[in-house]
C-alpha positions in Angstrom: 24.6 -130.7 4.5 26.2 -130.8 1.3 27.5 -127.5 -0.4 27.9 -127.8 -4.1 31.5 -126.7 -5.6 31.4 -125.6 -9.5 34.6 -125.8 -11.0 35.8 -125.1 -14.9 38.6 -126.3 -17.3 39.5 -125.9 -20.3 41.2 -128.2 -22.7 40.8 -128.7 -26.5 38.9 -124.9 -26.4 36.5 -127.2 -24.3 35.5 -125.8 -21.9 34.8 -128.5 -18.9 32.3 -128.2 -15.5 32.9 -130.5 -12.5 30.5 -130.0 -10.2 31.6 -131.9 -6.1 29.8 -132.2 -3.2 31.3 -131.9 0.5 30.0 -133.2 3.6 30.0 -130.4 6.6 30.7 -130.9 10.3 28.2 -129.9 12.9 28.9 -126.2 13.5 27.0 -125.3 10.9 24.1 -125.4 13.3 25.4 -122.7 15.6 23.9 -119.7 16.3 24.1 -116.4 14.2 27.0 -114.5 16.4 29.5 -111.8 16.2 31.9 -109.5 18.2 30.8 -106.1 18.9 32.6 -103.8 16.7 32.1 -100.3 16.8 33.2 -101.1 12.8 31.7 -103.3 10.3 32.1 -106.3 9.3 31.2 -107.3 5.5 30.0 -110.5 5.1 29.7 -111.4 1.2 27.2 -114.1 0.5 27.6 -115.8 -3.0 24.7 -118.3 -3.9 22.2 -118.9 -6.7 18.3 -119.8 -6.4 19.2 -123.0 -7.9 21.2 -123.8 -5.8 19.9 -126.8 -3.1 22.3 -126.4 -0.8 21.9 -122.2 -0.8 18.6 -121.6 1.3 20.7 -122.6 4.7 23.5 -119.9 4.4 20.6 -117.7 3.1 18.8 -118.0 6.1 21.9 -117.5 8.1 22.6 -114.4 6.3 19.1 -113.2 7.5 19.7 -114.5 11.2 23.3 -112.1 10.7 20.9 -109.3 9.4 18.4 -109.1 12.0 20.8 -109.6 15.3 23.8 -107.8 15.1 23.9 -104.4 14.2 28.0 -105.0 14.0 27.2 -106.8 10.4 26.7 -105.4 6.3 26.0 -108.3 4.9 24.9 -108.4 1.0 24.4 -111.5 -1.4 25.7 -111.8 -4.7 23.5 -113.6 -7.2 25.7 -115.9 -9.4 25.1 -117.1 -13.2 27.0 -120.2 -14.1 23.8 -122.2 -12.2 21.4 -120.5 -14.4 22.7 -123.3 -17.3 22.1 -126.6 -14.5 19.4 -129.0 -15.7 18.1 -130.5 -13.0 14.9 -132.8 -12.6 14.4 -132.0 -16.6 14.4 -128.1 -16.1 16.0 -125.3 -15.5 15.7 -122.5 -13.0 17.4 -118.9 -14.4 17.7 -117.1 -10.8 15.8 -114.1 -11.6 18.3 -112.0 -10.0 21.5 -113.7 -10.9 24.3 -111.2 -12.8 27.3 -112.2 -14.9 29.3 -109.7 -12.9 29.2 -111.0 -9.8 29.9 -114.5 -10.9 32.8 -112.8 -12.7 33.1 -111.0 -8.6 33.5 -114.1 -7.1 36.1 -115.7 -9.6 38.2 -113.0 -8.9 37.9 -113.4 -5.5 38.9 -116.8 -6.0 42.0 -116.0 -7.2 42.8 -114.2 -4.3 42.5 -115.7 -0.8 43.7 -117.8 0.8 41.1 -121.5 0.7 39.7 -123.6 -1.9 40.7 -121.8 -4.3 37.4 -122.1 -7.7 34.1 -120.8 -6.8 31.5 -122.2 -5.1 28.5 -121.8 -3.1 27.4 -120.7 -1.2 30.9 -118.9 -0.5 30.7 -116.4 2.2 33.6 -113.7 1.9 34.6 -111.9 4.8 36.0 -108.5 4.2 37.7 -110.2 1.1 40.1 -111.6 2.9 38.8 -114.9 4.1 36.6 -117.3 2.6 33.7 -119.9 4.0 31.1 -122.8 3.0 28.7 -120.2 3.7 26.9 -122.5 6.2 29.0 -123.3 8.3 28.1 -120.9 11.1 31.5 -122.2 13.0 34.2 -120.9 10.1 31.9 -117.6 9.8 31.4 -117.3 12.8 35.6 -117.5 14.0 36.3 -115.3 10.6 33.7 -112.2 12.5 36.3 -112.6 15.4 39.0 -112.5 13.9 38.5 -109.8 11.5 36.3 -107.5 13.7 39.4 -106.3 15.7 41.5 -105.3 13.1 41.7 -101.8 11.5 39.7 -100.4 9.5 38.5 -96.8 8.7 35.9 -95.5 9.5 33.1 -94.4 7.0 29.8 -92.2 6.7 27.6 -91.9 5.2 25.2 -89.1 5.0 21.7 -89.5 2.9 19.8 -85.7 2.1 16.2 -84.8 1.3 18.1 -84.5 -2.9 18.9 -87.9 -3.0 22.5 -87.1 -3.1 25.2 -89.4 -0.2 28.0 -87.1 1.8 30.5 -89.5 1.8 33.3 -89.5 4.4 36.3 -92.0 4.4 39.3 -91.3 7.6 41.7 -93.3 9.1 45.5 -94.1 9.0 47.5 -91.8 6.6 48.0 -95.1 4.8 50.3 -95.3 1.2 47.0 -97.4 -0.2 45.1 -96.8 -3.4 41.3 -97.2 -2.9 38.0 -96.9 -4.4 34.5 -95.9 -3.0 31.7 -97.7 -4.1 28.1 -97.7 -3.2 26.2 -100.9 -3.7 22.9 -100.4 -3.9 20.7 -103.7 -2.9 16.9 -105.4 -2.4 16.4 -105.5 0.7 14.3 -108.5 1.0 12.5 -110.9 -2.0 10.6 -114.0 -1.6 10.3 -116.1 -4.9 8.4 -118.9 -6.0 11.3 -121.2 -8.4 9.4 -123.0 -10.8 12.0 -125.6 -12.0 15.9 -127.2 -11.0 17.0 -128.5 -8.0 15.1 -125.7 -6.0 11.8 -126.1 -7.6 8.7 -126.3 -5.9 9.8 -124.7 -2.3 9.8 -120.8 -1.5 13.2 -119.1 -0.8 13.7 -115.3 1.2 16.6 -114.1 0.2 17.8 -110.5 1.7 20.2 -107.4 0.7 19.9 -108.8 -3.0 23.0 -107.1 -4.5 21.3 -105.1 -7.8 24.1 -102.8 -8.9 27.6 -101.3 -7.5 28.9 -97.7 -9.0 32.7 -96.1 -8.2 32.1 -93.1 -6.8 35.4 -92.1 -5.6 38.7 -92.8 -4.9 40.4 -92.9 -1.6 44.6 -92.7 -1.5 45.8 -92.5 2.5 44.3 -89.0 3.8 41.0 -87.7 4.5 38.4 -87.4 1.7 35.0 -86.3 1.5 32.6 -86.2 -1.7 28.8 -86.0 -2.6 27.6 -88.6 -4.8 23.3 -89.5 -6.6 21.9 -92.3 -5.8 18.1 -93.3 -6.1 16.4 -95.7 -4.7 13.4 -97.5 -5.5 11.2 -98.6 -2.7 12.6 -101.7 -0.7 15.8 -101.3 -1.4 19.3 -100.2 0.0 22.4 -99.0 -0.4 26.1 -99.8 1.5 29.5 -97.5 0.2 32.1 -100.3 0.6 36.2 -98.6 0.5 38.2 -102.5 -0.5 41.2 -102.1 -1.8 41.6 -101.7 -5.7 42.3 -105.0 -7.7 39.4 -105.7 -5.2 41.5 -107.1 -2.1 40.7 -106.3 1.4 38.1 -104.3 2.7 38.9 -101.2 4.2 36.0 -99.7 5.5 32.3 -100.0 5.2 29.4 -97.8 5.9 25.6 -98.2 5.5 23.7 -95.4 3.7 19.3 -95.0 4.1 16.5 -97.8 2.7 13.2 -97.9 1.5 10.1 -100.1 2.8 10.6 -103.6 2.0 8.7 -105.0 -0.6 7.4 -108.8 -0.8 6.1 -110.4 -3.9 
């Protein structure tokens, strides 16, 4: 198995893209594992339907979602693969968004690691990154971070569509944003172009939008926020330090029945 890297350089006013391939060790085939914890670890997968190496990471994310209650998983579909032509055709990921590409770029500037964006990439709790299909590295990061002190976050959905959110934990001189992240729980896509042409891809917990609904400033906070969920959608609450630093806590919201198309 290999993964693709995407590097962008600006020289003489021209943007050049370099894509490389690197081999992965056999540990990527290890079973899905996560440490037991009362407060979930957040895993963000940056992926694309046009990336040949991404389906393995997407499948692994699906395993983590099914097997582990102490993991909150999200797929962010980047847009830089949309412009690449393979075999005479390109494929625009139906879930790609430039804002998601920007989120990955910010992580690349802040996390220790490769220092550039690539797919498939998993970011764990906003603190560690790993190749998304490398199960050994991802599992190790989950185990390492699961024992860290994190905020207690709850999200209770009311019949009127409002969500009551509470964030509590040790007093700190920290400012963090409270986000509601809305996702499509699952979707199957027939890909008609690009590197995955002819394949049927299954994606899970696909991020559709992210809304800042409040702030945590070091002491307990309770807020209410409105959220509209279509069929097959759900949401999570993330508490993340400003400037997209570490994820301090998270909780699941309710979701609606899954759709397949």
